[in-house]
C-alpha positions in Angstrom: 174.8 234.1 155.4 173.6 231.0 158.0 174.8 227.3 157.0 170.9 225.3 155.8 171.2 222.2 157.4 172.2 218.9 155.5 169.4 217.4 154.7 170.3 213.4 155.6 172.5 211.6 158.5 175.2 209.8 156.0 176.9 206.2 157.8 180.2 208.8 158.2 178.2 210.9 160.0 176.6 207.6 162.3 180.0 206.5 162.7 181.2 208.7 164.3 178.6 208.9 166.6 178.9 205.0 167.5 183.0 205.3 168.1 182.0 208.7 170.7 179.4 206.3 172.2 181.8 203.3 173.1 182.3 201.2 170.1 186.1 199.9 169.4 187.7 198.0 166.7 187.1 194.4 167.1 183.8 194.6 168.7 181.3 191.9 169.0 177.9 193.8 169.4 174.0 193.1 169.3 172.1 195.9 168.2 168.4 196.8 168.4 167.3 200.3 166.3 164.0 202.2 165.9 165.3 203.3 162.5 162.6 205.8 162.8 164.1 207.8 165.9 167.8 207.7 164.2 167.1 210.8 161.3 166.9 211.1 157.8 169.9 209.1 156.5 171.2 208.9 152.9 170.9 205.1 152.2 168.0 204.3 155.2 169.1 201.0 157.2 172.2 200.3 155.2 174.3 204.4 156.7 173.6 202.1 160.6 175.0 198.4 159.6 177.6 200.4 157.5 178.5 202.9 160.0 178.6 199.7 162.8 181.1 197.4 160.4 182.6 200.7 160.0 183.6 201.2 163.5 183.8 197.4 164.6 186.2 197.5 161.3 187.2 193.9 159.8 188.1 192.1 162.9 184.5 193.0 164.7 180.5 191.9 164.3 177.7 193.0 164.3 174.5 190.6 164.9 170.2 191.5 166.0 168.2 189.0 167.1 165.5 188.3 164.0 162.9 185.8 165.8 160.9 184.4 162.4 157.4 185.9 161.0 156.2 182.1 161.1 153.2 184.0 162.4 151.2 180.8 163.4 150.5 180.6 166.6 146.6 180.8 166.9 146.7 177.8 164.9 147.9 175.4 168.0 145.9 173.4 169.8 146.1 173.6 174.4 149.5 171.1 173.8 151.4 173.5 171.4 150.3 171.2 168.6 149.7 171.1 165.2 146.4 170.4 163.5 146.8 168.3 160.3 144.5 169.8 158.2 146.3 173.3 158.8 150.1 171.6 158.4 150.1 171.7 154.7 149.3 175.2 154.3 152.2 176.8 156.8 155.3 177.7 155.2 158.8 175.8 157.3 161.7 177.9 158.6 164.2 178.2 156.4 167.3 180.4 157.7 168.6 181.4 154.4 164.8 182.3 153.7 162.6 183.0 156.5 161.2 186.7 157.0 163.1 188.6 160.6 159.4 189.1 162.5 158.0 192.7 161.4 157.7 193.7 165.1 161.5 194.1 166.1 161.8 196.7 163.6 163.1 196.6 159.8 166.7 196.7 160.6 167.4 193.0 161.2 165.7 191.7 158.1 168.2 194.4 156.2 171.7 192.8 158.0 169.7 189.8 156.9 169.6 189.7 153.4 173.1 192.3 153.6 175.2 189.6 151.5 178.0 187.9 153.8 175.4 188.0 156.7 174.7 184.1 158.4 171.7 183.4 160.5 171.4 181.2 163.4 168.5 177.7 162.9 166.8 178.0 165.9 163.7 180.0 164.4 161.6 181.8 167.9 165.5 182.8 168.9 167.1 183.5 165.9 169.4 185.9 165.8 171.8 187.0 162.1 175.8 188.1 162.5 177.9 189.3 159.9 182.1 190.0 160.2 184.4 187.9 161.9 182.8 185.9 164.4 179.6 185.3 162.2 180.2 181.9 161.8 180.7 181.3 165.7 177.7 183.2 166.9 175.6 181.6 164.4 176.6 177.5 164.5 174.9 175.3 166.2 172.3 177.3 168.3 170.6 174.8 170.3 166.6 174.0 168.6 165.7 173.9 172.9 166.2 176.3 175.2 168.1 178.7 172.8 168.5 181.4 174.9 170.5 178.9 177.0 174.3 177.7 177.1 175.5 177.2 173.7 173.1 180.1 171.9 174.6 183.0 170.4 173.6 185.1 173.6 175.7 182.9 175.6 178.4 183.2 172.8 178.3 186.7 173.0 178.6 187.0 176.6 181.4 185.0 176.1 183.3 186.9 173.5 183.1 190.0 175.4 180.9 191.3 173.4 178.2 194.6 173.5 174.5 195.6 173.2 173.6 198.7 171.3 169.9 200.2 171.4 169.7 203.3 169.3 166.4 204.5 170.0 164.9 201.2 171.0 163.2 201.0 174.7 165.0 199.1 176.3 163.0 196.6 177.5 163.5 194.9 173.5 167.0 193.7 174.9 167.0 190.2 174.3 170.3 189.5 176.3 167.9 189.3 178.6 166.4 186.2 178.1 169.6 184.8 178.1 169.4 185.8 182.3 166.2 184.2 182.4 167.6 181.0 181.0 170.6 181.1 184.2 168.5 182.6 186.8 167.7 180.6 189.2 163.9 181.1 189.4 160.9 179.7 190.8 158.0 178.6 188.6 159.4 179.4 186.0 156.7 179.3 182.6 157.9 177.0 179.8 156.4 176.6 176.3 156.3 173.8 174.1 155.1 174.4 170.3 155.3 172.5 167.2 157.4 174.2 164.5 158.5 173.4 160.7 161.5 173.3 159.4 162.5 173.3 156.0 164.6 170.1 155.0 166.1 168.6 151.9 162.9 166.0 152.1 160.3 168.5 152.9 158.8 169.9 155.5 159.9 168.5 159.1 157.6 169.1 162.4 159.6 169.2 165.6 158.5 170.5 169.4 160.4 172.9 170.8 160.8 173.8 174.1 161.9 176.6 175.9 161.2 179.2 178.8 158.1 181.0 178.0 159.1 185.1 175.7 156.5 185.8 175.3 155.5 187.2 179.2 157.7 187.4 182.0 158.9 183.6 182.8 158.0 184.2 186.6 154.7 185.9 187.6 156.2 188.4 189.8 157.5 190.0 186.8 155.6 192.9 185.3 155.3 193.0 181.7 158.1 195.4 181.6 160.3 194.3 183.5 163.5 194.3 181.1 163.1 197.8 181.0 163.5 198.7 185.0 166.8 195.8 184.5 168.6 198.2 181.9 167.3 201.9 184.1 168.5 200.2 187.5 171.4 198.9 185.7 172.7 201.7 183.9 172.1 204.1 187.6 175.0 202.0 189.0 177.0 203.8 186.6 177.7 201.6 184.3 177.0 201.5 180.4 177.0 205.1 178.3 174.3 207.0 177.3 174.0 209.2 174.2 173.1 209.7 170.4 173.6 208.0 167.4 171.9 210.7 164.9 169.0 212.2 166.2 168.2 209.2 168.3 168.7 208.5 172.3 172.0 205.4 172.5 172.8 203.3 175.1 175.8 201.0 174.6 176.4 198.0 178.0 178.9 195.5 178.4 176.8 191.6 177.8 178.5 189.6 180.5 178.3 192.5 183.4 174.6 193.1 182.2 173.4 189.6 182.0 175.0 189.0 185.8 173.7 192.2 187.0 169.8 190.9 185.5 171.0 187.5 187.4 171.3 189.0 190.5 168.2 191.1 190.0 165.7 188.3 189.3 166.8 186.2 191.9 166.5 188.7 194.4 163.3 190.1 192.9 161.3 186.4 192.8 162.6 185.2 196.0 
């Protein structure tokens, strides 16, 4: 008699897949996921969050890039300032309440609203973390150049962390913005915008300066060049490929891929 296919993938199924890919107890893992590719999950995205927590254990940490759903850029003038008549209408960034940006998928918002999660205070470079190192990773996130020194991305590298892509396009690997920050490249694009922050006294507007992450940081690179970097890195034999649920997945170590990316960028831009 032929066994009927299982209607759902479970948290335990996904945890076994994570372990086979190379995630270990105590790991610090930044995850990017296209949940629609993972398969039909019992408990939805929480199944993947739970599976990752089960795999890294109580000494490990998982994190995701949240950004925030401010969506007011088209109101800014050419110098990045918000017109006075619009200021009362733009909700301020609040790490505890502001939603994760929607075009990164649903996992970051699920992780952000999981009890015990901590979120960093830089709006555009915002990261959420859950686990043993969540406070370390998210505390004191610089408001200017939020992908550079002192950021959760720099801390992920220093902690010997890993990056996991589950069905997500390779060019979504946000850690490579840290490599952009570190790379010695002529003519890096810089973006300055006013950002509203929630405070006990009301909304405070502050100009924030950052290398432009909306477009390639220099004109020499193609729009999807992060994906090319990741493919070239994997082609060296580094990292691991596998499957989590029904999705193709890759796992790479943060420090080596950042070093590779910095070298790649500097060679291509010279």
